DOTORMAR-758571 format. One record per atom (N, C-alpha, C, O): residue in three letters; x, y, z. Coordinates in steps of 0.2 Angstrom, whole numbers, plus 5000, padded with zeros to 4 digits. Example, Ala and Ser with C-alpha at 12.3 -4.5 7.8 and 13.67 -1.06 7.14 Angstrom:
BEGIN
Ala506649725039;Ala506249785039;Ala506649845039;Ala507149835042;Ser506449895035;Ser506849955036;Ser506450005039;Ser506750065040;
! end
This chain:
BEGIN
Met493549695029;Met493949745031;Met493449825030;Met493149825025;His493549865034;His493249935034;His493749975034;His494149975039;Thr493750025030;Thr494250075030;Thr493950145033;Thr493450175031;Glu494250175038;Glu493950225041;Glu494050285037;Glu494650295034;Pro493650335035;Pro493750385030;Pro494250435035;Pro494250445041;Gly494550455030;Gly495150505030;Gly495850485031;Gly496050445035;Leu496250505027;Leu497050485026;Leu497350535030;Leu497150585031;Arg497850505034;Arg498250565038;Arg498950555036;Arg499350505037;Pro499150615033;Pro499950625030;Pro500350595035;Pro500150585041;Ala500950565033;Ala501450545038;Ala501950595037;Ala501850645035;Asp502550585039;Asp503150635040;Asp503350665034;Asp503650725033;Asn503250635029;Asn503450665022;Asn503050655017;Asn502450645018;Asp503250665011;Asp502850675005;Asp502650605002;Asp502150594998;Gln503150545004;Gln502950495001;Gln502550435005;Gln502350385003;Gly502350465011;Gly502050415017;Gly501350445019;Gly501250505019;Phe501050405021;Phe500350415025;Phe500150345029;Phe500450295029;Asp499450355031;Asp499250295034;Asp498550305034;Asp498250355032;Ile498250235035;Ile497450235034;Ile497250205040;Ile497750165042;Thr496650205044;Thr496350165049;Thr495950115047;Thr495450135044;Val496050045048;Val495649995048;Val495349955054;Val495749935059;Arg494649935055;Arg494349895060;Arg494449825057;Arg494249805052;Val494649785061;Val494549705060;Val493749675062;Val493449685067;Tyr493749635056;Tyr492949605057;Tyr493049555058;Tyr493649535059;Tyr492549505058;Tyr492449425059;Tyr492849395054;Tyr493249345055;Glu492549425047;Glu492749395041;Glu493549405041;Glu493849355038;Asp493849455044;Asp494649455043;Asp495149395047;Asp495749395047;Thr494649365052;Thr495049325057;Thr494949255055;Thr494549235051;Asp495449215058;Asp495449135056;Asp495249105062;Asp495049135067;Ala495149025062;Ala494848995067;Ala495249005073;Ala494948995079;Ala495749025074;Ala496149055082;Ala495849125083;Ala495849145089;Gly495549155079;Gly495149225082;Gly495649285080;Gly495549335082;Val496249265076;Val496549315075;Val496549335067;Val496349295063;Val496849395065;Val496849415059;Val497349365055;Val497849345057;Tyr497049335049;Tyr497149265045;Tyr497849315042;Tyr497749375040;Tyr498349285041;Tyr498949315040;Tyr498949345032;Tyr499249405031;Ala498549325027;Ala498549345021;Ala498149405021;Ala498249445016;Asn497749435026;Asn497349485027;Asn497749545028;Asn497549605026;Tyr498449535031;Tyr498949605032;Tyr499149635025;Tyr499249695025;Leu499149585019;Leu499249595015;Leu498749635010;Leu498949675006;Arg498149625011;Arg497649655009;Arg497649735012;Arg497649785008;Phe497649725019;Phe497749805022;Phe498149845019;Phe498049905019;Cys498849815017;Cys499349855015;Cys499149865007;Cys499449925005;Glu498849835003;Glu498549844997;Glu498149904997;Glu498349944994;Arg497649905002;Arg497249945003;Arg497650025004;Arg497450065001;Ala498150025009;Ala498450075010;Ala498750125005;Ala498850185004;Arg499050065000;Arg499350094993;Arg498850114989;Arg498950164986;Thr498350084988;Thr497850114984;Thr497650194985;Thr497550234981;Glu497550194992;Glu497350264994;Glu497850304995;Glu497650354998;Trp498450284995;Trp498950334994;Trp499050364986;Trp499350424986;Leu498950324981;Leu498950334974;Leu498250394973;Leu498350444970;Arg497750364976;Arg497150414976;Arg497350484980;Arg497250534977;Ser497650474984;Ser497750544989;Ser498150594984;Ser498150654985;Leu498550564979;Leu498950594974;Leu498650614969;Leu498850644964;Gly497950594969;Gly497550614962;Gly497550574957;Gly497350594951;Phe497650514959;Phe497750454954;Phe497350384956;Phe497550334959;Ala496650394953;Ala496350334954;Ala496550264949;Ala496550274943;Gln496550214952;Gln496850154948;Gln496550134943;Gln496850114938;His495750134943;His495450114937;His495350174932;His495050164926;Asn495650244934;Asn495750274928;Asn496450274924;Asn496550274918;Leu497050264929;Leu497650244925;Leu497450184920;Leu497650184914;Leu497150134922;Leu497050064918;Leu496650094911;Leu496850074906;Gln496050144912;Gln495650144906;Gln495950204903;Gln495750204897;Glu496250254905;Glu496550304901;Glu497350294899;Glu497550314894;Gln497650254902;Gln498350254900;Gln498450174898;Gln498950164895;Gly498150124901;Gly498350074899;Gly498850034903;Gly499049974902;Ile498950064910;Ile499350034916;Ile499050024922;Ile498550044925;Ala499349974924;Ala499149954932;Ala499649934936;Ala500149904933;Phe499749954942;Phe500349934948;Phe500249864950;Phe499649854952;Val500549814950;Val500649754952;Val501149734957;Val501649764957;Val500949694960;Val501549674966;Val501949624963;Val501749574960;Arg502649644963;Arg503149604961;Arg503449564966;Arg503549504964;Ser503549584972;Ser503949554977;Ser503649574985;Ser503349634985;Val503649534990;Val503349554996;Val503949525002;Val504149465001;Gln504149555007;Gln504549535012;Gln504049545018;Gln503849605020;Ala503849505022;Ala503349505027;Ala503649485034;Ala503849425034;Asp503549525039;Asp503749485047;Asp503149505049;Asp502949565048;Tyr502849445053;Tyr502349445057;Tyr502549445064;Tyr502749395067;Leu502449515068;Leu502749505074;Leu502149505080;Leu502349475086;Ala501549525080;Ala501149495084;Ala500349505082;Ala500149545077;Pro499949465085;Pro499249455081;Pro498849515082;Pro498949555087;Ala498449525078;Ala497749575079;Ala497249535079;Ala497149475076;Arg496749565083;Arg496149515084;Arg495449555082;Arg495449615080;Leu495049515083;Leu494249555081;Leu494149615086;Leu494249615092;Asp493849665081;Asp493649725082;Asp494349775085;Asp494249815089;Asp494949755083;Asp495449805085;Asp495449855079;Asp495249845073;Val495649915081;Val495749965077;Val496449965074;Val496949965079;Leu496749965068;Leu497349955066;Leu497550025062;Leu497150055058;Thr498150045062;Thr498450085058;Thr498850055053;Thr499250005055;Val498750075047;Val499150035042;Val499550095038;Val499250145036;Glu500150095038;Glu500550145035;Glu500950115029;Glu501050055028;Ala501150165026;Ala501550155019;Ala501950215017;Ala501650265015;Gln502650195017;Gln502950255014;Gln503350225007;Gln503650175007;Val503450275003;Val503950254998;Val504650255000;Val504850305003;Val505050204998;Val505750215000;Val506250204995;Val506850224995;Asp505950184990;Asp506450204983;Asp505850194976;Asp505350164977;Ile506250214971;Ile505750224966;Ile506350214960;Ile506850244960;Gly506150174955;Gly506550164949;Gly506150174943;Gly505550204944;Pro506250164937;Pro505950194931;Pro505250164930;Pro504750194928;Ala505250094933;Ala504650064932;Ala504350024939;Ala503849984939;Arg504650054944;Arg504450004951;Arg504450064957;Arg504650114956;Leu504050044962;Leu504050084968;Leu504150024974;Leu503849974975;Val504650054978;Val504750014984;Val504350044991;Val504550094993;Phe503950004994;Phe503650024999;Phe503849995005;Phe504049935004;Ala504050035012;Ala504050005018;Ala503250005022;Ala502950055022;Gln503049965024;Gln502349965026;Gln502449935033;Gln502849895034;Arg501949965038;Arg501749935044;Arg501049925047;Arg500549975045;Val500849885051;Val500149885053;Val500349885061;Val500749855064;Leu499949935064;Leu500049945070;Leu499249945074;Leu498749945071;Arg499349925080;Arg498849945085;Arg499149985091;Arg499649965094;Ala498750045091;Ala499050085095;Ala499850095094;Ala500050105088;Glu500350095099;Glu500950105096;Glu501250035095;Glu501850025093;Asp501049995095;Asp501349915095;Asp501249895087;Asp500749885084;Val501949885085;Val501949855079;Val501749795077;Val502149755079;Leu501249775074;Leu501049695073;Leu501449665066;Leu501649605066;Phe501549715060;Phe501749685055;Phe502249735052;Phe502149795052;Asn502749705048;Asn503349745044;Asn503149705039;Asn503049645038;Ser503249765033;Ser503449735026;Ser503849775022;Ser503849835024;Arg504049745017;Arg504349785010;Arg504049765004;Arg504049705003;Val503849805000;Val503349784995;Val503649824988;Val503749884988;Thr503749784984;Thr504049814977;Thr503449804973;Thr503149744972;Ile503249864970;Ile502649864965;Ile502949884957;Ile503449924956;Ala502749854954;Ala502949874947;Ala502249894943;Ala501649884943;Cys502549954938;Cys502049984934;Cys502049944927;Cys502549944924;Val501549924925;Val501449874920;Val500949904915;Val500449934917;Asp501249894908;Asp500749914902;Asp500349844901;Asp500649794898;Thr499649854903;Thr499249794903;Thr499049774896;Thr498749714895;Ala499249804890;Ala499149774883;Ala499749734881;Ala499649674878;Arg500349744884;Arg500849694882;Arg501049664888;Arg501549634888;Asn500649674894;Asn500949644900;Asn501749644902;Asn502149594903;Arg502049704901;Arg502649714901;Arg502749764907;Arg502349814907;Pro503249774910;Pro503449834913;Pro503449904908;Pro503649914903;Thr503249944912;Thr503350014908;Thr503450074914;Thr503250074920;Arg503650144911;Arg503950184916;Arg503350204919;Arg502850184917;Ile503450234925;Ile502950264929;Ile502750324926;Ile503250364925;Pro502150344925;Pro502050404922;Pro502350464925;Pro502550454931;Ala502550534921;Ala502950574924;Ala502550614929;Ala502850644933;Ala501750614928;Ala501450654933;Ala501450624941;Ala501450654946;Ile501450544940;Ile501450524947;Ile502150544950;Ile502150564956;Arg502750524946;Arg503450544948;Arg503450614951;Arg503850634956;Ser503150664948;Ser503250724951;Ser502850744956;Ser502950794959;Ala502450694958;Ala502050704965;Ala502450664970;Ala502150634975;Leu503050644968;Leu503550624974;Leu504150654974;Leu504650624971;Pro504150724977;Pro504650784977;Pro505250754978;Pro505750764974;Ala505450704983;Ala506150674986;Ala506350634980;Ala506950634979;Phe505950604976;Phe506250564971;Phe506150594964;Phe506550564959;Ser505750654962;Ser505650664955;Ser506350684952;Ser506350674946;Asp506850704956;Asp507450724951;Asp507950654950;Asp508450664947;Ser507750604952;Ser508150544952;Ser507850494946;Ser507250494945;Arg508250474944;Arg508150424937;Arg507650454932;Arg507450434927;
! end
């Protein structure tokens, strides 16, 4: 999977999208994107979202001892993507708690929605392997949510 350069801001401060092209390695024997790869595309979008806010995951891990991990996923596969398709992967924060973020994510080919998901991400203290509060700097980068909780 190749991510095209450049993030495009979405309609609000919590969302954005990236572009990915489907390669042979992303497809299954039927020539369509293997179902688990949609989750990889979504992971890439969330990572780039965090980076666009000025937070690289490796720095958070090394400097603060925290990581963001998937807690749960709801996924709806609506239509197949195929070899060489150019896809838009959207991610939007729809809820935030003390130690979790909830994303609504979609994968589109042009205007056609191929995949919908709701992904809950937990902030984890890696030394204790326990949930921990999302750092204030990250919370403050989310204006619509910064005053809640």
